[in-house]
C-alpha positions in Angstrom: -22.5 -10.8 24.7 -19.7 -8.3 23.9 -21.3 -6.9 20.7 -22.8 -3.5 20.6 -26.2 -5.0 19.7 -26.3 -6.9 23.0 -28.4 -4.1 24.4 -30.8 -2.0 22.4 -33.1 0.6 23.9 -36.0 2.3 22.0 -36.9 5.8 23.3 -40.3 6.8 21.9 -41.4 10.4 21.9 -44.9 10.5 23.6 -45.4 14.3 23.4 -48.6 16.0 22.0 -46.9 16.4 18.5 -47.1 12.6 18.0 -50.9 12.6 18.3 -51.3 14.3 14.9 -52.1 12.4 11.7 -49.4 10.9 9.5 -51.3 12.1 6.4 -51.1 8.7 4.9 -54.8 8.0 4.4 -56.2 4.5 4.0 -59.5 4.5 1.9 -62.4 2.4 3.0 -65.6 1.3 1.3 -68.7 2.2 3.4 -71.1 -0.7 2.7 -73.6 -0.4 5.5 -76.8 1.3 4.3 -75.5 1.7 0.8 -78.1 1.2 -2.0 -77.4 -1.1 -4.8 -79.5 1.0 -7.2 -77.2 2.8 -9.6 -79.7 5.6 -10.0 -79.3 6.6 -6.4 -77.4 9.9 -6.0 -73.8 9.5 -4.7 -72.8 10.3 -1.2 -71.9 14.0 -0.5 -68.2 15.0 -0.3 -68.4 15.4 3.5 -69.4 11.8 3.8 -66.7 10.6 1.4 -64.1 12.2 3.6 -65.3 10.2 6.5 -64.6 7.0 4.6 -60.8 7.3 5.0 -58.5 7.5 8.0 -54.8 7.7 8.8 -52.5 6.5 11.5 -51.0 8.9 14.0 -47.3 9.5 14.3 -47.3 7.6 17.6 -49.0 4.5 16.0 -46.5 4.5 13.2 -43.5 4.7 15.5 -44.8 1.9 17.8 -45.7 -0.5 15.0 -42.3 0.0 13.3 -40.3 -0.4 16.5 -42.2 -3.5 17.5 -41.6 -5.0 14.0 -37.9 -4.3 14.6 -38.2 -6.4 17.8 -40.0 -9.2 16.1 -37.3 -9.6 13.5 -34.5 -9.6 16.2 -36.3 -12.1 18.5 -37.1 -14.4 15.5 -33.5 -14.6 14.4 -31.9 -14.4 17.8 -34.1 -16.0 20.4 -31.5 -15.4 23.2 -28.7 -13.0 23.8 -30.1 -9.9 22.0 -32.1 -7.8 24.5 -34.4 -4.9 23.7 -36.0 -2.4 26.0 -38.7 0.3 25.5 -38.9 3.7 27.2 -41.8 6.1 26.6 -41.0 9.7 27.3 -43.5 12.6 27.9 -43.4 14.4 31.2 -41.3 11.6 32.6 -39.7 8.4 31.5 -42.0 5.3 31.6 -40.2 2.0 31.7 -42.0 -0.6 29.5 -39.8 -3.7 30.2 -36.5 -4.7 31.8 -33.4 -6.8 30.9 -35.0 -9.9 32.4 -35.8 -12.6 29.9 -39.4 -12.9 31.1 -40.2 -9.4 29.7 -38.3 -9.9 26.4 -41.4 -10.9 24.3 -44.0 -9.4 22.0 -46.9 -10.0 24.3 -45.4 -8.0 27.2 -44.5 -5.1 25.0 -47.8 -4.9 23.2 -49.8 -5.0 26.4 -47.7 -2.2 27.9 -48.1 -0.1 24.8 -51.8 -0.6 24.8 -51.9 0.8 28.3 -49.8 3.8 27.3 -52.1 4.8 24.4 -52.0 7.6 21.9 -50.9 11.0 23.3 -53.8 13.3 24.1 -54.3 16.2 21.8 -56.2 18.4 24.3 -53.3 18.3 26.8 -52.0 21.8 27.4 -48.6 22.6 26.1 -45.9 22.4 28.7 -42.1 22.4 28.8 -42.3 19.2 30.9 -43.1 17.2 27.8 -39.7 16.3 26.3 -37.9 13.3 24.9 -34.9 14.2 27.1 -36.4 12.3 30.1 -36.4 9.1 28.0 -32.8 9.7 26.9 -31.6 10.1 30.5 -33.5 6.9 31.5 -31.9 5.0 28.5 -28.4 5.8 29.8 -29.3 4.6 33.2 -30.8 1.4 31.7 -27.5 0.8 29.7 -25.6 0.9 33.0 -27.8 -1.8 34.6 -26.3 -5.3 34.3 -28.2 -7.9 32.4 -28.7 -11.4 33.8 -25.5 -12.6 32.2 -23.5 -9.6 33.3 -24.9 -10.0 36.8 -23.8 -13.6 36.9 -20.3 -12.6 36.0 -20.3 -10.0 38.8 -21.3 -12.6 41.3 -18.6 -14.9 40.2 -16.0 -12.3 40.6 -17.2 -11.4 44.1 -17.1 -15.1 45.1 -13.6 -15.6 43.6 -10.8 -16.0 46.1 -8.3 -14.0 44.1 -10.2 -10.8 44.6 -9.0 -9.5 41.2 -12.0 -7.7 39.5 -11.9 -8.1 35.7 -13.6 -5.5 33.5 -16.9 -6.7 32.2 -17.6 -5.2 28.7 -20.8 -3.1 28.5 -21.9 -1.7 25.2 -25.3 -0.8 23.8 -27.4 1.1 21.2 -30.1 3.7 21.8 -32.7 4.3 19.0 -34.7 7.5 19.6 -37.8 8.2 17.5 -38.7 11.9 17.9 -39.3 15.0 15.9 -37.2 18.2 15.9 -37.4 21.5 14.2 -33.9 21.9 12.8 -30.3 20.8 13.0 -29.4 22.9 16.1 -32.2 21.1 18.0 -30.6 17.8 17.1 -27.2 19.0 18.1 -28.7 20.0 21.5 -30.0 16.5 22.0 -26.6 15.0 21.2 -24.8 17.3 23.6 -27.2 16.6 26.4 -27.0 12.8 25.8 -23.2 13.0 25.8 -23.0 15.0 29.1 -25.4 12.6 30.8 -23.4 9.6 29.5 -20.1 11.0 31.0 -21.8 11.7 34.3 -23.2 8.2 34.4 -19.8 6.7 33.9 -18.4 8.8 36.7 -21.1 7.5 39.0 -20.6 3.9 37.9 -16.9 4.0 38.8 -17.9 4.5 42.5 -20.6 1.9 42.6 -20.4 -1.9 42.1 -24.0 -2.6 41.2 -23.9 -0.7 37.9 -21.5 -0.9 35.0 -19.7 1.9 33.2 -20.7 2.2 29.5 -17.8 1.4 27.3 -19.5 2.6 24.1 -23.0 3.8 23.1 -24.4 4.1 19.6 -27.1 6.8 19.4 -29.4 6.6 16.4 -31.9 9.5 16.2 -34.8 9.1 13.7 -36.6 12.4 13.0 -40.1 11.4 11.9 -42.5 13.9 10.1 -46.0 13.5 8.5 -46.2 12.6 4.9 -45.4 15.3 2.3 -44.0 17.6 4.9 -40.6 19.3 4.5 -38.1 19.3 7.4 -35.0 21.3 8.2 -33.2 18.3 9.7 -30.7 16.8 7.4 -29.4 13.2 7.4 -26.0 12.5 8.8 -23.9 9.3 8.7 -22.3 7.7 11.8 -19.9 10.1 13.5 -17.7 9.6 16.6 -18.4 12.3 19.1 -16.1 10.8 21.7 -14.4 7.4 22.4 -17.6 6.3 24.2 -20.3 7.8 21.9 -21.1 7.7 18.2 -24.2 9.2 16.7 -26.1 9.3 13.4 -29.3 11.1 12.3 -32.0 9.9 9.9 -35.1 11.8 8.6 -38.1 10.0 7.3 -41.8 10.3 6.8 -44.2 8.3 8.9 -45.2 5.8 6.1 -41.5 5.1 5.4 -40.3 4.6 8.9 -40.8 0.8 8.7 -38.5 0.5 5.7 -36.0 2.8 7.4 -35.9 0.5 10.5 -35.6 -2.6 8.3 -32.6 -1.0 6.5 -31.0 -0.1 9.9 -31.6 -3.5 11.4 -29.6 -5.1 8.5 -26.5 -3.1 9.4 -27.1 -3.4 13.2 -27.2 -7.2 13.2 -25.4 -8.0 10.0 -28.4 -9.3 8.2 -29.1 -9.9 4.5 -32.3 -10.0 2.4 -33.3 -12.8 0.1 -36.4 -12.7 -2.2 -37.8 -16.1 -3.2 -39.4 -15.7 -6.6 -41.6 -17.9 -8.7 -43.6 -19.4 -5.7 -46.7 -21.0 -7.2 -49.9 -20.3 -5.1 -53.5 -20.9 -5.8 -55.8 -18.0 -6.1 -58.5 -17.5 -3.4 -61.2 -16.6 -5.9 -60.4 -19.4 -8.4 -58.9 -22.5 -6.8 -58.2 -24.1 -10.3 -55.7 -21.4 -11.2 -52.4 -20.4 -9.7 -50.0 -17.5 -9.9 -46.4 -16.9 -9.0 -45.6 -14.7 -6.0 -42.5 -13.4 -4.3 -41.6 -13.5 -0.6 -38.8 -11.6 1.0 -37.0 -13.1 4.0 -34.2 -11.9 6.3 -31.4 -13.9 7.7 -27.7 -13.7 8.7 -25.4 -12.4 6.0 -23.2 -15.4 6.4 -25.8 -17.5 4.5 -24.6 -15.6 1.4 -20.9 -14.9 2.1 -20.1 -18.5 3.1 -21.1 -19.8 -0.4 -19.6 -17.1 -2.6 -17.1 -15.3 -0.5 -18.8 -12.0 -1.3 -22.2 -11.0 -2.5 -21.0 -9.6 -5.8 -21.6 -12.9 -7.5 -25.2 -13.2 -6.4 -28.1 -11.6 -8.4 -29.0 -8.5 -6.4 -31.6 -5.8 -6.9 -33.1 -2.9 -4.9 -36.6 -3.5 -3.6 -39.2 -0.9 -4.6 -39.6 1.7 -1.9 -36.6 0.3 0.1 -33.0 1.5 0.5 -31.3 -1.9 0.7 -30.4 -4.7 -1.8 -32.0 -8.1 -1.9 -30.7 -11.3 -3.4 -33.2 -12.9 -5.8 -33.3 -16.7 -5.8 -35.9 -18.9 -7.6 -38.2 -21.5 -6.1 -37.3 -25.0 -7.1 -38.2 -28.7 -6.3 -40.1 -29.0 -3.1 -39.3 -32.2 -1.3 -39.5 -33.8 2.1 -37.1 -33.3 5.0 -36.4 -37.0 5.6 -32.9 -38.6 5.5 -33.6 -40.2 2.2 -34.9 -37.0 0.6 -32.0 -34.9 1.8 -29.2 -37.3 0.9 -29.1 -36.1 -2.7 -28.5 -32.5 -1.6 -25.0 -31.0 -1.6 -23.2 -30.6 1.7 -24.3 -27.7 3.9 -21.9 -24.8 4.6 -24.0 -22.7 7.0 -27.4 -22.7 8.6 -29.3 -19.7 9.9 -32.8 -18.8 11.0 -35.0 -16.8 8.7 -38.0 -14.6 9.2 -40.3 -12.9 6.6 -40.2 -9.2 6.2 -44.0 -8.9 5.8 -45.3 -11.5 8.2 -49.0 -10.6 7.7 -49.1 -11.0 3.9 -50.8 -14.0 2.3 -47.7 -15.2 0.3 -45.5 -15.1 3.4 -48.1 -17.0 5.4 -48.4 -19.7 2.7 -44.7 -20.2 2.5 -44.3 -20.5 6.3 -47.1 -23.0 6.6 -45.7 -25.0 3.6 -42.3 -25.3 5.3 -43.7 -26.0 8.8 -45.7 -28.9 7.3 -42.4 -30.8 6.8 -41.5 -29.8 3.2 -38.3 -28.2 2.0 -37.6 -25.9 -0.9 -34.4 -25.7 -3.0 -33.4 -22.2 -4.3 -31.5 -21.6 -7.5 -29.2 -18.9 -8.6 -28.1 -18.1 -12.2 -24.5 -18.7 -13.2 -22.3 -16.4 -15.2 -21.6 -19.1 -17.7 -25.3 -19.7 -18.2 -27.7 -22.1 -16.6 -28.6 -22.3 -12.9 -27.2 -24.0 -9.8 -28.8 -25.0 -6.5 -27.3 -22.7 -3.9 -29.7 -22.6 -0.9 -32.3 -24.8 0.9 -35.2 -23.7 3.0 -36.5 -26.2 5.7 -38.1 -26.2 9.1 -37.1 -28.1 12.2 -38.6 -27.8 15.7 -41.0 -25.1 14.6 -38.3 -22.8 13.3 -37.4 -22.2 9.6 -33.7 -22.3 8.5 -31.9 -21.3 5.3 -29.0 -23.6 4.4 -26.1 -22.5 2.3 -25.2 -25.4 0.0 -21.8 -26.3 -1.4 -21.7 -25.3 -5.1 -18.0 -26.1 -5.7 -15.9 -29.1 -4.9 -17.2 -30.8 -1.8 -14.9 -31.2 1.3 -16.1 -34.8 1.6 -14.5 -35.8 -1.7 -11.0 -37.0 -2.2 -8.4 -34.2 -2.0 -7.8 -32.5 -5.4 -4.9 -33.6 -7.5 -2.1 -31.2 -8.2 -3.1 -31.2 -11.8 -6.5 -29.8 -11.1 -7.3 -26.1 -10.8 -10.2 -23.7 -10.6 -11.0 -24.2 -14.2 -11.2 -28.0 -14.0 -8.5 -30.6 -14.7 -5.3 -29.0 -16.0 -2.4 -31.3 -17.0 0.2 -28.8 -18.1 1.3 -27.2 -14.8 5.0 -26.4 -14.8 5.6 -28.5 -11.7 9.2 -29.5 -12.6 10.1 -25.9 -13.5 8.7 -24.8 -10.2 10.7 -27.4 -8.3 13.8 -26.2 -10.0 13.0 -22.6 -9.2 12.7 -23.5 -5.5 16.0 -25.3 -5.5 17.7 -22.4 -7.2 16.5 -20.0 -4.5 17.1 -21.9 -1.3 18.7 -20.0 1.5 21.8 -21.5 3.1 23.5 -20.2 6.3 26.7 -18.2 5.8 29.8 -18.8 7.8 30.2 -15.1 8.5 27.2 -13.4 10.3 28.1 -9.9 9.1 25.2 -7.8 7.9 22.4 -10.5 8.1 19.6 -8.0 7.3 21.4 -6.7 4.2 21.9 -10.3 2.9 18.3 -11.1 3.6 17.1 -8.0 1.7 19.3 -8.9 -1.3 17.8 -12.4 -1.3 14.2 -11.0 -1.1 14.8 -8.6 -4.0 16.3 -11.3 -6.1 13.4 -13.6 -5.4 10.9 -10.9 -6.2 12.6 -10.0 -9.5 12.9 -13.6 -10.7 9.3 -14.5 -9.7 7.7 -11.4 -11.1 7.0 -13.5 -14.3 6.4 -17.2 -13.8 3.6 -18.7 -15.9 1.8 -21.5 -14.1 1.0 -23.6 -17.1 2.7 -24.4 -20.4 -0.4 -23.3 -22.4 0.1 -19.7 -21.2 3.8 -19.4 -22.3 5.7 -19.9 -25.5 9.3 -19.5 -24.3 9.1 -22.1 -21.5 7.1 -24.4 -23.7 10.0 -24.6 -26.2 12.7 -25.6 -23.7 12.4 -29.3 -24.6 12.3 -28.7 -28.4 15.1 -26.0 -28.6 18.3 -27.4 -26.8 19.9 -23.9 -26.6 16.9 -22.2 -25.0 17.6 -23.6 -21.5 21.2 -22.4 -21.5 20.0 -19.1 -22.9 17.5 -18.5 -20.1 20.2 -19.5 -17.5 22.6 -17.0 -18.9 20.2 -14.0 -19.0 19.2 -14.8 -15.4 22.8 -14.3 -14.2 23.5 -11.1 -12.4 27.2 -11.3 -13.4 26.7 -11.6 -17.1 29.8 -10.9 -19.1 30.6 -10.1 -22.7 30.9 -13.8 -23.7 27.5 -14.6 -22.4 26.1 -11.7 -24.3 27.7 -12.8 -27.5 26.3 -16.3 -27.1 22.8 -15.0 -26.4 23.0 -12.7 -29.5 24.1 -15.7 -31.6 21.0 -17.7 -30.4 18.7 -14.7 -31.2 20.3 -14.4 -34.7 19.7 -18.1 -35.4 16.1 -17.7 -34.3 15.6 -14.7 -36.6 17.0 -16.7 -39.5 14.4 -19.4 -38.8 11.7 -16.7 -38.9 12.9 -15.4 -42.3 12.7 -19.0 -43.6 9.1 -19.2 -42.4 9.8 -22.2 -40.2 7.3 -23.2 -37.6 8.4 -23.2 -34.0 8.9 -26.8 -32.8 6.2 -27.1 -30.2 6.0 -30.4 -28.5 2.2 -30.1 -28.2 0.6 -28.0 -30.8 -2.7 -27.8 -28.8 -0.8 -26.0 -26.1 0.1 -23.2 -28.4 -3.1 -21.1 -28.4 -2.1 -18.1 -30.4 -4.1 -16.1 -32.9 -4.6 -18.0 -36.1 -1.5 -20.3 -35.5 0.4 -18.1 -38.0 4.2 -18.3 -38.3 4.6 -14.6 -37.9 2.4 -14.5 -34.8 4.5 -17.3 -33.2 7.8 -15.4 -33.5 6.1 -12.1 -32.6 4.8 -13.6 -29.4 8.0 -15.4 -28.7 10.1 -12.2 -28.9 7.4 -10.3 -26.9 7.6 -12.8 -24.0 11.4 -12.9 -24.3 11.5 -9.1 -23.9 9.4 -9.3 -20.7 11.7 -12.0 -19.3 14.8 -9.9 -20.0 13.2 -6.9 -18.3 12.7 -8.9 -15.1 16.4 -9.8 -15.0 19.3 -7.8 -13.5 19.7 -4.3 -15.1 23.2 -4.7 -16.4 24.6 -3.1 -19.6 24.6 -6.5 -21.3 20.9 -7.1 -20.4 20.2 -3.6 -21.9 21.9 -4.7 -25.2 19.8 -7.9 -25.3 16.6 -5.9 -24.6 17.2 -3.4 -27.3 18.0 -6.2 -29.9 14.9 -8.1 -28.8 12.8 -5.0 -29.5 14.3 -4.7 -32.9 13.6 -8.3 -33.7 10.0 -7.8 -32.7 9.8 -4.9 -35.2 11.5 -7.0 -37.9 8.8 -9.7 -37.3 6.0 -7.3 -37.9 5.1 -6.0 -34.5 3.6 -2.6 -35.4 3.7 -1.2 -31.9 7.4 -1.7 -31.4 8.1 -0.7 -35.0 6.5 2.7 -34.4 8.4 3.2 -31.2 11.7 2.4 -32.9 10.9 4.7 -35.8 10.4 7.5 -33.3 13.9 7.0 -32.0 15.6 7.4 -35.4 17.0 10.7 -36.7 16.4 12.4 -40.0 19.1 10.3 -41.8 17.2 7.1 -41.0 20.0 5.7 -38.8 19.3 4.4 -35.4 20.3 6.7 -32.5 21.0 3.9 -30.0 23.7 1.5 -31.3 24.6 -0.5 -28.2 24.7 -4.0 -29.6 27.4 -6.3 -30.8 27.9 -9.1 -33.3 27.3 -12.8 -32.8 30.5 -14.8 -33.0 29.0 -17.1 -35.7 27.4 -14.4 -37.8 28.8 -14.1 -41.4 31.5 -11.4 -42.1 30.0 -8.1 -43.0 32.9 -5.6 -42.9 32.2 -3.2 -45.8 34.9 -1.5 -47.8 34.0 2.1 -48.3 35.6 2.3 -51.7 33.5 -0.4 -53.3 30.4 -0.3 -51.2 28.5 1.2 -54.2 29.1 -1.8 -56.4 27.8 -4.2 -53.7 31.1 -6.2 -53.4 32.4 -7.2 -49.9 36.1 -7.8 -49.3 36.6 -11.4 -48.5 39.9 -10.9 -46.8 38.6 -8.5 -44.2 38.4 -10.0 -40.7 35.9 -9.2 -38.0 37.1 -6.5 -35.7 35.7 -6.9 -32.2 37.1 -3.6 -31.1 34.1 -1.9 -32.6 31.7 -3.4 -30.1 28.7 -1.2 -29.6 28.8 0.4 -33.0 26.5 -1.9 -34.9 23.1 -3.2 -34.1 21.6 -6.6 -34.8 19.7 -5.1 -37.7 23.1 -4.2 -39.3 24.3 -7.7 -38.8 21.3 -9.2 -40.5 21.4 -6.9 -43.5 25.1 -7.4 -44.0 24.6 -11.1 -43.9 22.1 -10.9 -46.6 24.5 -8.8 -48.7 27.3 -11.3 -48.2 25.1 -14.1 -49.4 24.2 -12.1 -52.5 27.9 -11.4 -53.2 28.7 -15.1 -53.5 26.3 -15.6 -56.4 27.9 -15.4 -60.0 26.9 -12.7 -62.3 24.8 -13.2 -65.5 27.0 -15.0 -68.2 25.8 -12.6 -70.9 27.1 -9.6 -69.0 30.4 -11.3 -68.4 31.1 -12.1 -72.1 29.9 -8.8 -73.5 32.5 -6.0 -73.9 32.3 -3.0 -71.8 30.1 -0.3 -73.3 27.9 -2.7 -75.4 24.5 -4.2 -74.6 24.2 -7.9 -74.3 21.4 -9.4 -76.4 19.1 -11.8 -74.8 18.4 -15.0 -76.8 20.5 -14.0 -79.9 19.6 -17.2 -81.8 15.9 -16.6 -81.3 14.0 -16.7 -84.7 16.9 -18.0 -86.9 17.2 -21.4 -88.5 19.6 -24.1 -87.3 22.1 -23.4 -90.0 22.0 -19.7 -89.6 22.2 -19.9 -85.9 25.3 -22.0 -86.0 27.0 -19.6 -88.5 26.2 -16.4 -86.6 26.6 -17.7 -83.2 29.5 -16.3 -81.3 31.7 -19.0 -79.8 31.9 -18.8 -76.0 35.0 -20.2 -74.4 34.8 -22.0 -71.1 37.7 -20.1 -69.6 35.9 -16.8 -70.2 33.0 -17.7 -67.9 33.0 -17.1 -64.2 31.0 -20.3 -63.4 31.6 -24.0 -63.9 29.8 -25.7 -66.6 30.3 -29.2 -65.2 27.7 -30.3 -62.8 28.3 -33.5 -60.7 26.7 -36.4 -62.5 26.3 -34.5 -65.9 29.1 -34.0 -68.4 28.9 -31.5 -71.2 
């Protein structure tokens, strides 16, 4: 009873202007006295014009407003009250707030007595819609039966404390104005009268002050006639008044009110498609028809959360969207028939939009005869699912929103089940460890509690910014069981007080991982099916590993040591073939090809790579040179890798032919090739073992 749609008042303009034609002509076939002989001459043009007629503006406004009432009273039998006021030279009250006058019969009989405005009535300034607007404000101040009962209870209470009774309402005025200033004049007059009425209500106990009023002005004109009144959305004129203006032609006023009623009472439209019905002319054939029904919007939102998932379309000639559902499986409404249906989430009354059409009548009679209809909606993944049910009970038709996901009557879902079905690779143990590592404990000293709490919040936010829920969506956390050093590596990079030793250990682990990538070794996944990467290539595995590792390091503390690890990770990504990172790194190099940023250090277990400037051209590395850790920050991880490869090459012995050939001469390859055995033994140059730089004795083989 506290909603703004508790009270609705229609103010209908009954001036001479509404007696004119709407210009929407309905053709008729004049059959009486017509000859069946095709040779007879046709009727004259004057007679053909008499075979069509059109409704007046008054008839169109009355029919559309009464249809508005029918929909409201069908869906809300009690609690939603509507009154009619006809305005010409004075305001004529059609019905009251009493429940006995809130029905279609009373309103139609009263409108029949009012009749169409007379065209031959002389023009007078007494004919105005303002009389009806004044009466509408007075009607809003009158208490309804429920509000009157609350007033009587407060008067009979011993405390004597008068509680405020909410009183809101809506006024829908159907009139016709010349231009926007005329509409502005109506709004100002209505607002002034509303403020005066609230002043009077403060001094009287039998009437209530109006907390808020929603004024909807519909400017109706004949068909194909231009108007100077523009539409305007809802606007707050004052805390107690909001107004909106709509302009429509007489044939479209019914669709306009249907659109407005959906927002006024939070309704939704559903079109039932594919209804098989027999033809009247040929009972042996049938055709499929569509029927549009209105109901509470909750019938759609309770099943999907929002209507974006439902198939919607805009009805031809209308301004609102309708949800399209397909007719399926008529059945009975008994307990045995309904036991196979899914559980019901919501139940709401329905009413057809076009109650006089034959398809609507057939559907209503079919449901009232004790049958029920299931409605299907298409799914994104293909196929259809049963989402709604239409059935009748007690002479009223209801739409049921069915449960299309897991039923609340089933066993509670397991922790290994998610929205996509059964999932068995949730990181439950990792999440439990994460919770234990971030538990808050009370401090002995209570100094700066807010600052400590903010620090804890920031730390939790940073460390939880990247936390994959399942093992199938991560590579780094999937390898913790297979790579023993990885757990300790992740623990060190998560430290906010990382030191140089931790950094060197992390670089050592990254170097070992890079050597494995150069050897084309597969990462040791415990479950190969969990590693869903493109093509299952070795290069892709390491590329994704370093990419995820880079994201993890970014979410850690921004210390200089983390910066070094981050830059080395990016270079490892480039070395593994990541084109995006490689292009970014190339852009940061100068003209000499050397890296601009050199903020990394060596791994403690990396091979020695100190180069002697004097013999760097010959490719030899001094074996006696020791690592000098005083040059931290001068070499990158790329320099470490390349120097390691050079050191391995330096350990290999040179070609024996080059070693035994004097300087300045060219060694001949295969000198004995093409000679006989005797000649080869005579011309062969003896090679002494002590002149060779390699051992000729292999374990297990003696020469």
